[in-house]
N, C-alpha and C positions, 0 to 999 in steps of 0.2 A: 452611415458611419463609418469615419476610417479607423483603420485599425491602429495607424501610429498616431501618436499625442506630442511627441516630443517633448512631452514634460518629465521624461523620465532619463532626459540626455545627459543631465548632472550627476545621475548615480542615486538618484532618489526616488521613491515611488511611493502612492498613498494607498493607506490600508481602509477598508470599508469604513467609514465614518469620517473620513476625511484627511487626518493626520498624516504627515509626509515623513517617512524614514528613510535612513540608508537602505541601498537595496542589497546589501552585505549583513544586514540587521538578523539576529536570531530568526525574528518571525518570517521573514522572507525566505531566509533558507531552509525553514522548517516547512511551509508551505509550498515550497518550491521544489522540494524533496517528494513531497506527497503528488504533485505534480507530475514529476520523474515515474514516480512509482506508477501513476496512471497508466503512463504513455508504454511502461514496460506490460502490465494488465491488457492492454489493447494488443498487444503483440502476442502475448499468451491465449486472447481468446481468439484471435485470428488465426491461430494454429489449427490445420484438418484434425488433428487428433480431438480438439475442444468442441467440435460442430455441436456436440449435445448439450455444452456446457456456457455456450456464448450468453445466454439469457442470465445465467446465474454470473457469469464474469462482469457482464454490463451492470449488473445491478453492484458490483462492487466497485466498477467505476464510479457509478452514481454515488455511493456512500463517501468515495474519495473525494469528490468534488464538494459533498457537505461538510467533510473534514477539512476542504482547503480554504472553503468559506468561514469556516468556524475560526481558523489560524489566521484569515487574512482582515480580522475584524478589531478594530482597535477594541480593547478588554476596557478602554477608559470612556467609551462612549456605545451608548445601547444604539441597535440600529433602528431607523425610522419603521421597519417591516420586519416583520416574524424572519426568521432564519430557520433554513432546515436545520435538523440537528439529527445525531446516532442516537439511537435507542437500543435498549436491552435488546430486543428482538433481532436487531442486525446481528449482533454476538451469536445469539442462539443459532439464527443460520448457518452462520460459519461453521459453529460446532457440530451442526446436526450435517452439514455435508462433511466434516471430516470423519465423523462416524460411519457415515453410509461408507464411504471409500474406504476406510479400515478395513470392513468386513470383505473387502476384494484382496486386500493387501496380505502378503505374509507377514509374519511378526518381524519386527525389526531387531535386530542383534547386534548391530556394530552401527558406527557414523557411515552414512554414504558421501561420496566422492561426489561432486557436482557433475554432469555430463552424461554422455552415453547417447545422446541423441540432441540434437538442433535446437529443437521443442524443448526439451527437457530442460536444456541448459536456458533457455529464455526464461522458463519458469523460475529456475535458480535464482536468477540475476534478479528477478522480480522479487524474491523472497528477501536478498541483500539488502537491496535499496527499501525495503519495507521496514526489516531491523533496522537501517541507518533512519527513515523518517521516525521511525518508534525511540530512537534514542534521542534525536533532536525535540522531540515533543517533550521528553523527559528534562531534558535542557530546557525548555522555554517553561515550562511549569515551575521549574525553579525560580523563574525571574516574574512570571504571569502566569496565573492558574489558567490551566486547557481543562476542560470538561475530562473527567475522569475515563468516560464511555469512549474517549476519540482514545486514548494511550490501552485501553482492553481490546478496543476493534482491531487497532494494529496490531499489537501482540497475535492477539487470533488469526489476524489474516496472514501474518508470517508464517504459522503453524498449518494454516492452511495450503500455504503453497508450497510448503514442504511433503506435506501429504499428496497434494496434485503433482507435484513433479514426480512423485513414487507412482502414481498410479499411471500417469503419462507413458513413462519408461516403461511399466507393464502393460500398456495397450498398444506402445510401438514395438514390443521384443528388442527393447535395449536393453542393453547389460546395467545391470545397478553396480555400480563398483562400491566397494565397502573399503572403507579404511584399514589397511595393515601398518600400525606402528612398527617402527625399526626398534627390533631388540637387540 
């Protein structure tokens, strides 16, 4: 199978179900941003500080592929085969992971500035891309219904990435710089 098809050379691509749409379509932008997020999660997963979290981070990447496949499906055409879906337990697992990490962290008393260590910065970048994906899903949902669990998952994932960035900073002995507003 060749990776190139030449069918997108004029700026259109196909949704699951066959309909062709502009590559600038909101649906394409949305699942493209989820794909970008998946790449950032891969980079976060590859950081040595996350060696014990690799399996969990890979599971997150798997869920992001599930979300991408849902977003890439033409909402007007049911797929011929069953598609994977986000389930309540996917969200629960993120919440449980955050709760566990929170027990290891000092109480948060101020906004945290991204940075302190390259690995921590990668996690913050993933978090911000996740927030962008969430905003795009909200916009897409205003045009065409999106499974509510997709939105919930992305919202919880961005929270997870924030807590993970704090834990990574702690494990790397990196300074957690808090925002000090000018007076």
